[in-house]
C-alpha positions in Angstrom: 25.8 -75.2 -25.9 22.6 -75.7 -27.9 19.6 -77.7 -26.8 20.5 -80.4 -29.3 24.1 -80.6 -28.0 22.8 -80.7 -24.4 20.5 -83.7 -25.3 23.2 -85.6 -27.2 25.9 -85.1 -24.6 27.5 -88.5 -23.9 28.6 -87.5 -20.4 25.4 -86.0 -18.8 25.8 -84.1 -15.6 22.4 -85.0 -14.2 19.8 -87.7 -14.3 17.3 -85.3 -16.0 19.8 -84.7 -18.8 20.5 -88.4 -19.2 16.7 -89.2 -19.4 16.1 -86.3 -21.7 19.0 -87.4 -24.0 17.8 -91.0 -24.0 14.2 -89.9 -24.9 15.6 -87.6 -27.7 17.7 -90.4 -29.2 14.7 -92.7 -29.1 12.6 -90.1 -30.8 15.1 -89.8 -33.6 15.3 -93.5 -34.0 11.5 -93.7 -34.3 11.4 -90.9 -36.9 13.9 -92.9 -39.0 11.5 -95.9 -39.1 8.8 -95.3 -41.6 6.6 -98.3 -40.6 6.9 -97.3 -36.9 5.7 -93.8 -37.8 2.9 -95.3 -39.9 1.8 -97.4 -36.9 2.0 -94.4 -34.6 -0.1 -92.4 -37.0 -2.8 -95.1 -37.1 -2.9 -95.4 -33.3 -3.1 -91.6 -33.1 -6.1 -91.6 -35.5 -7.7 -94.2 -33.4 -7.2 -92.1 -30.2 -8.5 -89.0 -32.0 -11.5 -90.8 -33.4 -12.4 -92.1 -29.9 -11.9 -88.7 -28.3 -13.8 -86.6 -30.9 -16.4 -89.2 -32.0 -19.4 -86.9 -31.4 -17.9 -84.3 -33.7 -16.6 -86.7 -36.3 -19.6 -89.1 -36.7 -22.3 -87.5 -38.8 -25.1 -89.5 -37.2 -26.0 -91.3 -34.0 -24.4 -94.8 -33.8 -27.6 -96.3 -32.5 -30.2 -94.2 -34.3 -32.4 -96.3 -36.7 -33.9 -95.3 -40.1 -35.6 -98.3 -41.7 -36.2 -96.3 -44.9 -32.4 -96.0 -45.4 -31.5 -99.6 -44.6 -28.8 -101.4 -46.4 -27.8 -98.5 -48.6 -24.4 -98.8 -50.3 -21.5 -96.4 -49.6 -22.2 -92.9 -51.0 -21.5 -89.3 -50.2 -24.4 -89.3 -47.7 -23.2 -92.5 -46.0 -19.5 -93.0 -46.6 -19.6 -96.7 -45.5 -23.2 -97.4 -46.2 -25.9 -98.4 -43.8 -26.8 -101.6 -42.0 -30.0 -103.6 -41.8 -31.5 -101.1 -39.4 -30.6 -98.0 -41.4 -27.8 -97.0 -39.0 -24.8 -95.2 -40.5 -21.9 -97.6 -40.5 -19.2 -94.9 -40.6 -20.7 -93.4 -37.4 -20.7 -96.8 -35.7 -17.1 -97.5 -36.7 -16.0 -94.2 -35.3 -17.8 -94.8 -32.0 -16.5 -98.4 -32.0 -13.0 -96.9 -31.8 -14.0 -95.9 -28.2 -14.9 -99.5 -27.3 -11.8 -100.9 -28.9 -9.5 -98.4 -27.2 -11.1 -99.0 -23.9 -10.7 -102.7 -24.2 -7.1 -102.5 -25.2 -6.2 -100.0 -22.4 -8.0 -101.8 -19.6 -6.6 -105.2 -20.6 -3.1 -103.8 -20.7 -3.5 -102.0 -17.4 -4.7 -105.2 -15.7 -2.6 -107.9 -17.3 0.8 -106.2 -17.8 1.3 -105.1 -14.1 0.0 -108.5 -12.9 2.4 -110.4 -15.1 5.3 -108.1 -14.4 4.9 -108.5 -10.6 4.5 -112.3 -10.8 7.4 -112.7 -13.1 9.7 -110.5 -11.1 8.9 -112.2 -7.8 9.4 -115.6 -9.5 12.8 -114.7 -11.0 14.0 -112.9 -7.9 13.3 -115.5 -5.2 13.7 -118.7 -7.3 13.3 -122.0 -5.6 9.8 -123.2 -4.7 8.4 -119.7 -5.4 9.6 -119.9 -8.9 8.3 -123.4 -9.4 4.8 -122.7 -8.1 4.3 -119.4 -10.0 5.8 -120.6 -13.2 3.8 -123.9 -12.9 0.6 -121.8 -12.7 1.8 -119.7 -15.6 2.5 -122.8 -17.7 -1.1 -124.0 -17.1 -2.5 -120.8 -18.6 0.1 -120.8 -21.5 -0.8 -124.4 -22.4 -4.3 -123.4 -23.6 -5.1 -121.2 -26.6 -6.0 -117.7 -25.5 -9.3 -117.5 -27.4 -10.5 -120.8 -26.1 -9.6 -119.8 -22.6 -11.2 -116.4 -22.9 -14.4 -118.1 -24.2 -14.4 -120.4 -21.2 -14.1 -117.5 -18.8 -16.7 -115.4 -20.6 -19.1 -118.3 -20.6 -18.6 -118.7 -16.8 -18.9 -114.9 -16.1 -21.6 -114.2 -18.6 -21.6 -112.1 -21.8 -20.8 -108.4 -21.6 -17.9 -106.0 -22.3 -16.8 -105.9 -18.7 -16.6 -109.7 -18.4 -14.9 -109.8 -21.8 -12.2 -107.4 -20.6 -11.6 -109.5 -17.5 -11.4 -112.8 -19.5 -8.9 -111.4 -22.0 -6.8 -109.9 -19.2 -6.7 -113.3 -17.4 -5.5 -115.0 -20.6 -2.9 -112.3 -21.4 -0.8 -112.0 -18.2 1.2 -115.3 -18.4 3.3 -114.1 -21.4 4.3 -110.9 -19.4 5.2 -113.0 -16.4 7.6 -115.2 -18.5 9.3 -112.1 -20.0 9.7 -110.4 -16.5 11.1 -113.6 -15.1 13.6 -114.0 -17.9 14.7 -110.4 -17.4 15.0 -110.7 -13.7 17.2 -113.9 -13.9 19.7 -111.9 -16.0 20.5 -109.4 -13.2 19.2 -110.8 -9.9 22.8 -111.7 -8.8 24.3 -108.5 -10.2 26.6 -106.4 -8.0 24.2 -103.4 -7.7 21.5 -105.8 -6.4 23.9 -107.2 -3.8 25.0 -103.7 -2.9 21.4 -102.6 -2.4 20.8 -105.6 -0.1 24.0 -104.8 1.9 22.7 -101.3 2.5 19.7 -102.9 4.2 17.0 -102.7 1.5 14.2 -105.2 1.9 13.3 -107.6 -0.8 10.1 -105.6 -1.5 12.1 -102.4 -2.0 14.7 -104.1 -4.3 11.9 -105.5 -6.5 9.9 -102.3 -6.6 12.9 -99.9 -7.0 15.3 -101.9 -9.1 13.8 -105.1 -10.6 10.5 -103.8 -12.0 12.0 -100.7 -13.6 14.6 -102.8 -15.5 11.8 -105.0 -16.9 9.7 -102.1 -18.0 11.1 -101.5 -21.5 10.7 -105.2 -22.6 7.2 -105.1 -21.1 6.2 -102.0 -23.1 7.3 -103.6 -26.3 5.4 -106.8 -25.6 2.2 -105.0 -24.6 2.3 -102.9 -27.7 2.8 -106.0 -29.9 0.0 -107.8 -28.0 -2.5 -105.1 -28.5 -3.3 -106.4 -32.0 -4.1 -109.8 -30.5 -6.2 -108.2 -27.8 -8.3 -106.4 -30.5 -8.7 -109.6 -32.5 -9.7 -111.6 -29.3 -12.2 -108.9 -28.3 -13.6 -108.9 -31.9 -13.9 -112.7 -31.8 -15.8 -112.6 -28.5 -18.1 -109.9 -30.0 -18.6 -111.9 -33.2 -19.8 -114.8 -31.0 -22.1 -112.6 -29.0 -20.1 -112.8 -25.8 -18.5 -109.4 -25.9 -20.2 -106.0 -26.1 -23.9 -106.4 -26.5 -26.3 -104.7 -28.9 -26.8 -101.8 -29.7 -23.1 -101.0 -28.8 -21.1 -100.4 -32.0 -18.4 -103.0 -31.3 -16.6 -104.0 -34.5 -16.7 -107.8 -33.9 -20.5 -107.7 -33.2 -21.0 -105.5 -36.4 -19.2 -108.2 -38.5 -21.4 -110.9 -36.9 -24.6 -109.0 -37.8 -23.3 -108.2 -41.3 -22.4 -111.8 -42.2 -26.0 -112.4 -43.2 -25.7 -109.9 -46.0 -22.1 -110.6 -47.0 -23.0 -111.7 -50.6 -25.3 -108.8 -51.5 -24.5 -106.0 -49.1 -20.8 -106.7 -48.5 -20.1 -103.3 -46.9 -22.1 -104.2 -43.7 -19.4 -106.6 -42.6 -16.4 -105.4 -44.6 -16.1 -101.9 -43.2 -15.7 -102.9 -39.5 -13.4 -105.7 -40.7 -11.2 -103.2 -42.5 -11.1 -101.1 -39.3 -9.9 -104.1 -37.3 -7.2 -105.0 -39.8 -5.9 -101.4 -40.0 -5.8 -100.8 -36.3 -4.2 -104.2 -35.7 -1.5 -103.4 -38.3 -0.9 -100.0 -36.7 -0.2 -101.6 -33.3 2.1 -104.2 -34.9 4.1 -101.6 -36.8 4.4 -99.4 -33.7 5.4 -102.4 -31.5 8.1 -103.4 -34.0 9.5 -99.8 -34.0 9.5 -99.7 -30.2 11.3 -103.1 -30.1 14.0 -101.8 -32.5 14.5 -98.7 -30.3 14.3 -100.2 -26.8 16.0 -103.5 -27.6 18.2 -103.1 -30.7 19.7 -106.6 -30.5 16.3 -108.3 -30.5 15.1 -105.9 -33.2 18.1 -106.8 -35.4 17.3 -110.5 -35.2 13.8 -110.2 -36.4 
């Protein structure tokens, strides 16, 4: 039996073979989706730019040269220079690090929090469900950006506080998804059998409920990353996110709006970076949704 036949075997003999076959089929499905592959390529470029920024950027992202201020795009400065003579291409490349850090930290904070709250709410039901979902509805009733602005205003400007504020506004959607998933199988036979074997509620939630909610959560997190980037850029644009001289894309657009009519490249280049990366996460999220949840993907 070849490796391909072993992976595609519909009657696997071990859990490892089943998991490997599932991953192989998902990979084939992703390769057959051009937009998903385009999104994956954009995200990969973002990761590589963040990892190898010192080798990719031709100049320092904070180094100033007033004699070269507001130069248009050229072979020497691919994206031009800003009002302080800083190379915009170098700042956009280093800004990928800040964007990737914000996306990763917000996802690591909000997704597990929402997953746990939603699973507990759906599993226990009753007053636990009413209290947790009531709290969730309070957060969902307010626009994310306005709520994030309120938290950042209370905590103070800065990239760390911006990450906390965005994470606080992002978890309710994940809680709703986890609750809906949990309600579909909390009375299933395998859950009842696990209880009869003496498993505690904590073990049932951790070992059975949370893993079953993971695939939907991965899809939602990937789709939400574009919104996280836009929210972070909005906070940076308003001066409540990363503070100068950090090369955060939203802050760069804010500083470049003064020159938008004559030196359009100062604000346009980081704006293009935001659009491209956001589209990349959207394409990747759509592809993952089609692979992990074919029924939902077919409805979209």
